[in-house]
C-alpha positions in Angstrom: 83.8 -89.2 -68.1 86.4 -91.1 -66.2 86.4 -94.6 -65.0 87.2 -95.3 -61.4 88.0 -98.9 -60.4 87.6 -99.8 -56.7 89.0 -103.1 -55.6 88.1 -104.3 -52.1 90.0 -106.8 -49.9 87.2 -109.3 -50.7 88.4 -109.5 -54.3 85.2 -107.8 -55.5 85.9 -105.2 -58.1 83.4 -102.3 -58.7 83.7 -100.1 -61.7 82.1 -96.7 -61.6 81.8 -94.2 -64.4 82.0 -90.8 -62.9 82.1 -87.3 -64.4 85.6 -85.9 -64.3 84.5 -83.3 -61.8 83.7 -86.0 -59.2 87.3 -87.1 -59.5 88.9 -83.6 -59.6 87.3 -80.9 -57.4 89.1 -78.1 -59.3 87.8 -79.0 -62.7 85.4 -76.9 -64.7 83.3 -79.0 -67.0 81.4 -76.6 -69.4 77.7 -77.1 -69.3 77.9 -79.6 -66.5 79.8 -78.8 -63.3 82.2 -76.5 -61.4 84.1 -78.8 -59.0 81.5 -80.8 -57.1 78.6 -78.4 -57.9 76.5 -79.8 -60.8 74.0 -77.9 -62.9 70.4 -79.2 -62.4 71.3 -80.5 -59.0 69.1 -79.6 -55.9 70.7 -76.4 -54.7 70.6 -77.3 -51.0 72.4 -80.6 -51.7 74.9 -79.0 -54.0 75.9 -76.2 -51.7 75.6 -78.0 -48.3 79.5 -78.5 -48.1 79.9 -74.7 -48.4 77.9 -73.9 -45.4 75.4 -71.0 -45.4 75.9 -68.4 -48.1 77.5 -65.1 -47.0 75.2 -63.1 -49.2 72.0 -63.7 -51.2 69.9 -61.8 -53.7 66.8 -63.1 -55.3 63.1 -62.7 -56.2 60.5 -64.4 -58.3 61.8 -67.9 -57.8 65.4 -67.0 -58.8 68.3 -66.5 -56.5 72.1 -65.8 -56.4 73.9 -67.3 -53.4 77.4 -66.1 -52.8 80.4 -67.4 -50.8 83.6 -65.4 -50.4 87.1 -66.5 -49.6 90.4 -64.7 -49.1 93.7 -66.6 -49.0 96.6 -64.9 -47.2 97.8 -61.9 -49.1 95.5 -62.6 -52.0 92.4 -60.9 -53.4 89.0 -62.0 -52.3 87.5 -64.7 -54.5 83.8 -65.5 -55.0 81.7 -68.5 -55.7 78.2 -67.7 -56.9 75.4 -70.2 -57.4 72.3 -69.1 -59.4 69.3 -71.2 -58.7 65.8 -71.3 -60.1 62.5 -73.0 -59.1 61.4 -75.8 -61.3 58.2 -78.0 -61.4 56.0 -75.2 -60.1 58.3 -74.4 -57.2 58.6 -77.9 -55.9 62.4 -78.1 -56.8 65.1 -75.5 -56.6 68.0 -76.4 -58.8 71.4 -75.0 -59.8 71.1 -73.1 -63.1 74.5 -71.4 -63.3 77.8 -71.3 -61.3 80.2 -68.4 -61.4 83.7 -68.4 -59.9 86.4 -65.8 -59.6 89.1 -68.0 -58.2 91.9 -69.2 -60.5 91.9 -72.5 -58.4 89.2 -73.8 -60.9 90.4 -74.7 -64.4 88.9 -76.4 -67.5 90.5 -79.5 -69.0 92.1 -77.1 -71.5 93.8 -75.3 -68.6 91.9 -71.9 -68.7 90.0 -70.2 -65.9 90.0 -66.9 -64.0 93.2 -64.9 -64.7 93.6 -66.4 -68.2 93.9 -64.0 -71.1 91.3 -63.6 -73.8 93.8 -65.0 -76.3 94.3 -68.2 -74.2 90.5 -68.6 -73.8 89.8 -68.1 -77.5 92.4 -70.8 -78.3 90.7 -73.2 -76.0 87.1 -72.2 -76.9 87.2 -70.8 -80.5 83.4 -70.4 -80.8 83.2 -67.6 -78.3 80.6 -64.8 -78.9 80.8 -61.3 -77.4 77.7 -61.0 -75.2 78.8 -58.0 -73.1 76.1 -56.4 -71.0 75.4 -52.7 -70.3 74.8 -52.6 -66.5 74.2 -49.0 -65.8 73.6 -46.3 -68.4 74.3 -43.5 -66.0 77.6 -45.0 -64.9 78.4 -46.4 -68.3 79.2 -49.6 -66.6 79.7 -52.6 -68.8 80.5 -56.3 -68.2 82.7 -57.6 -70.9 81.6 -61.2 -71.4 82.2 -63.9 -74.0 80.0 -67.0 -74.2 80.3 -70.4 -75.9 76.6 -71.2 -75.9 77.1 -74.7 -77.4 79.5 -75.8 -74.7 77.8 -74.0 -71.8 80.6 -71.8 -70.6 81.1 -68.0 -70.4 84.0 -65.7 -69.3 83.8 -62.2 -67.7 86.8 -59.9 -68.4 88.4 -56.9 -66.8 90.4 -54.5 -69.0 94.1 -54.0 -68.4 94.1 -51.3 -71.1 91.2 -49.2 -72.4 92.1 -49.8 -76.1 93.7 -53.3 -76.4 91.1 -56.1 -76.4 93.8 -58.7 -76.2 94.9 -57.2 -72.9 91.6 -58.5 -71.3 92.1 -60.9 -68.4 89.4 -63.3 -67.3 87.9 -62.2 -64.0 85.2 -64.9 -63.7 84.1 -68.1 -65.3 80.4 -69.1 -65.5 79.0 -72.5 -66.4 75.4 -72.7 -67.7 73.2 -75.2 -69.5 74.5 -76.1 -73.0 72.7 -74.6 -75.9 71.5 -71.6 -73.9 73.1 -68.2 -73.8 74.6 -67.2 -70.4 72.5 -64.1 -70.6 69.2 -66.0 -70.9 69.2 -66.3 -67.1 72.0 -63.9 -66.1 71.2 -61.3 -63.6 73.7 -58.4 -63.0 74.7 -58.1 -59.4 
């Protein structure tokens, strides 16, 4: 949490305690927020500034909404918001946020494009929770999760044999104390 002091011309001083992400739109706060999008927040309110999603996939009260961006001469990046119905379907809230853009970073300075070694230094309690996506294609998502902190990292291999050559492809925030795979849907 950071304290923001606002002094008005009337000499009134207001002191607000805000989460760091409210002050820094690039900050990943594990288990809490990715930029301005907060876990547990109403999904429509949280994603309104992004406009309508460019893609969606969902069923049974769960949904992935996806937004894509491409900076000049750069690879396409993706922001995904996973939402679930709560309270018998009366509320739809943000459950996970996944981002592939290196624009977003944790306070420790890691994010998409960081190496496994850099991430392990910042988050030493990572557990390998890699997923088998397709048996026929032998497709696998290499993923490490820090369940206690509420943050997971997806990796792409630069070399088939060297695990330290893994580079982070995406960062996912999720509720603290839960595994990223407890709600994770492959897409």
